[in-house]
C-alpha positions, 0 to 999 in steps of 0.5 A: 361685777357681782350680783345678789346671787354671788353675795356671801353675807358676813355682816347682816343689816340687823337694824332693818328687821321688821322694816323690809319685806320677804322676797316672796311678798315682793308683789305686795310690797310693790302694790303697797308702795304704789298706793302710798306714793299716789300712783295710779294702778291702771289694772285694778284686778288681781293678777297672779304672777306666780311664786317667787323663783328660787334662783336669786338671779331671776328675782328681778324678772319676777319683780318686773312681772309683778309691776307689769301685772299692775300696769306699772314698771320698775326702772332699774338704777345701775350704779357703783358700789360707792355711789349708792346713797347718791342713787337712793337720794333720787330713786323714790318711790323705789324697791330696794334689794337689801341683805339682812340676817334672813338673806336678800329682802325687799325694802319699799322706799317711799321718800327721802327727807329734804336733808337726805339723812333719813328715809321713809319706808313702807313696812310689811305691816303697811305703816310708814317708818323713818330709817336712816339712809345709811342703813338702806345704803349698807343693806343695798351695798351688802349685795356685792360685798360678800367676796371682799368682806371676809378678807376685810374683816380678817384684816380689821380683827387683828387691828386694836381699833375702837368699834366706831373707827373699825366701822369707818375703816371697814367701809373705806376698805370695801369702798376702795376694793368695790370702787368699780363694781356695779350693782342694782341700787334700786328699782324706781316705781313708775307708770310705763310709757304706754300707760293712758295719757290721763294716768301720766298727767295724774302722776305728774300732778299736771292739773294743780301745777297748771292751775299754779301757772294760771294763778301766777300769770294772773297776779303778775298782770294784776301787779302790772295793771296796778302799777299802771293805774298808780303811775298814771293817776299820779302823773295826770293828777300831779300827785306824784309824791313819795307814797304814790312812788313807793306803791308803784315800786311795790307793785313792780317789785312784787311781780319779780318774785311772782315772775320767777315762780312762774318761770320755775313752775312752768319750766319744771312742768315743761321738762316733765312733759318733755320727758314723758313725751320722749319716753312714749316716742322711744317706746313707740319706736320699739313697739312699731310693727315690724312691717311698718317699721321696715317700710320707710327705711333708715331715712324715714326713721332719721326724719321721724327722729328729727320731727319728734324733737321739733314737734316736742319743742313746738308743742310745749313752747306753743302751749305755754305761750298760748296759754299765758297769752290767753290769760293776758288777752282776757285781762286786757279785754276785761279792762278795755271793756271797763275803760275809756275804749268800752265796746269799741276797744273790745271789738277792735281787739277781737277783730284784729285777733280774728285777722291774725287767726286767718293768716296763722291758719294759712301758715299751717299749708305753707308749713306743711309744704316746707316740712314735706320738702325738708323730709324728702331731703332728709330721707334722700340724704340718708339713703344716698349715704347708705348706697354711697359705694354702690352709686360710686360704682354704678352712676356717673358722678357728673349726674349726682347733683341732678336730683339734689338740685331739684330737691333744693329748689323745692325746699328753697321755694317752700322756705321762701313762702314760709318765711314770708308768711311768718314775717307778715304775721309777726309784724302785724302782731308786734306793731299793728294792734297798739295804734289801733287800740290807742285810736279807740281810746280817743273817743273816751278821752275827748268825752272827759274820761278820768285820768286814772281810767285813761291810764289804765286804758293805755296799760290795757292796750300795752298788755293787749299788744303784748298778748296778741304777739305772744298768741301769734308766736304760740299759734304758729308753734302749735300749727307747726307741731300739729303738722309734725304730729303726723310724722310721729303719730305712728310711734305714739299709737304704737306706744299706746298699744304696747301698754294696753293688755294683749297689745290691742286694748286700753281698758283699766280693768282688763283680763290679767296677763300671764307673766314671764315666770308663770312657769319656767320648766318645760311641760311634759313631752306628751303636752304640746309646747308650741301649737299653730292652727290654721294660721293666716297672714297677709302683709298689708301692701301684699294682694295675697296671703303669705301664709294660709292654713299653716298648722304645726304642733311642736313638743318639748325637745323636738327638732323641727326643720322648715323648708320652702322656696323663697317667698313661701312665708318661712321668715314671716312664720318665724317672726310670728312665732318669736312675737315680732309680728301679730298673726292675722287670724288663726291660733298660735299657742305657747304652753297652751296660752295664746299671744293676747294672754302673754306679756310681750316679755313673757312670750320672749321669755319662752321663745327667741330666735335669730332672724335672717342675717340682714335683720340681725345686727351687731351693736356697737359695744363689747362682744360680751354685751352683744352675746348677752343681750337676752340676759340681765345687766350687769352680767355676772361672771358665770354669764361671761364664763358661759358666753366664752364656753359657747364661743369655743364650741362654735369655733370662735376660739381663735377670734377671742385669741386674736382680740386684744381684750378677749370677750370684752373687746369692742365690736361693731361699726366703732370696734373690731370688724367681724366677718359674715361667718363670725357674725352669724355664729354670734347671732346663733350664740345670742339666741342660745344664751337667752335661757328659752324653751324654744329656739328659732334659727332663720337661715342662720347657717348660710354664711358658714362652710361645711366644717364650721356648719357641722360644729355649729349644728352639733353645738345647737343640737346640744344646747337648745331645749327645743329647736326650729331651723328654717332653711332653703331646701 
């Protein structure tokens, strides 16, 4: 896999001259693209992100920083060389890295035509221009063609071929040579998951799409009621001639495309809202405070995952069903009021809805009990699966079923009560209103109401019965989603706070933050790189503070050893320094700026660490991926080479030789099993490979023998710019 830094441009994309932005103006291109695409800019103040870096491998990070400064994010689309054009068709609005005669530049892709042949871009003069999609595709593909293009050009230069055929042959040969080469095809511009919900809804055009749903629903019911009026009047008055039948059929046929349009609009809006909710839940799960995330254990996390899926389905289905039911109910009520039933029919409809509302409200209590019983079972099952080996050795098998039987009994009882209550509600909603509505029509019929009025009254009764049924189903789904919301609310709150400036505010015009690339060089040794003053921290459930009045000043290049007894707060301090926890009070400064000023990515780009063994993990994937987690994907050959050299220095050379695929061997739960000592050294290598200024190692050498530890320490001393080691005395 090759990246822009490896590309030797042999055929500049001359036609793109004047249509692309210089890389140093990438932040301007991003803002112009956001405004042209109609994306809200949550942060309206100017944010200084620093000059574009000279290292081409860090241009992507700089663009990400520019997006964060505007309250947006860039979603990278990785794809193969031959599939770039397909990726561009669905990427807009996006920034594209393209190769021109001036090197790597930025194209601001606004949209792609319906035919997929032309693309609209924002030029540096902020005008919109149409260009063939092939030009953008060639410019993006040229990022990885530098290693193969000279050879292909030499071969084709010897062939006596017309220019048009030579271009086709060149494209085919490069496509064959680079078929499995990945590159960043685009950087789609979008709102981050933690942005304010109103901005997300505006970006999705939720209000006009919802209005369209309501209009279509009203038109469908007007067609239905008109059809009832036509067929009823014709039947009761004996005028069922061809004209009446054609009019009735026309009303019925008109409802068909309207129903299809309603289903499409509702479904597409539901998919977009579902994707938004899942993005926010995922972002919240990753942004949750460490202590809160650890408190429930794996079982609670699995339970929250199940609850989030259930809440999403119930909330969306219940919202749309209830909304359309309210439209139907309003139409049914207005028609009932003007029909033979009059106020009596309207009162009966309202009273029946109140009765069902009481029953539905009671169901919320039953659903809560059923949910709690289910969550307890899920949590217990996961915990028992994790502790199966310990339980096998320590507990008699004859007693394993005791707690499970009690949990099953509670769950069965709660399920029985919920099912019985739901059956009562759905039965009354489905069968109860129609006979009541028909009875309310009788006084009007006996009083001599017109046949057309009677027909419309019957239609209104049927529409009201269907609306009440839909409303009951939607209400049951909504109360279920409300109960499940309590389980996923911490994740949604964490997502919202992660999108706020400094992690604690949600203001549109908040103060600018420092970006990861504000400065990449270490300050002079006379200046403090990391400073802690009077740090105070207490865990939420702890009666006493873990850290109280802690202070330390670390200069560039220093090696610091922190020793202390178990429970003295060493690991807590390490998690605060690396940004995993927010300090309770006191001051923590990195390069003279506190945590609330840095972005999370900016802080992580300067300081990284290897947590304790039980808090660090080998992820199922290749060994190279585990080592290079802190670097951009796809990895360059230089990245892989550096990782291999570091493994040799850490004493993992024998491990690489034993692995059939070497550094590309699959490891983790589904791959090669690593010993504790091997895992510890991988954790150390992972921290050293992150190109940071400060490396924090928290008890990283406990599983190593003395000889290996000396080798590892020598490597760490050589590689770490500034080092903090935490160990027991």
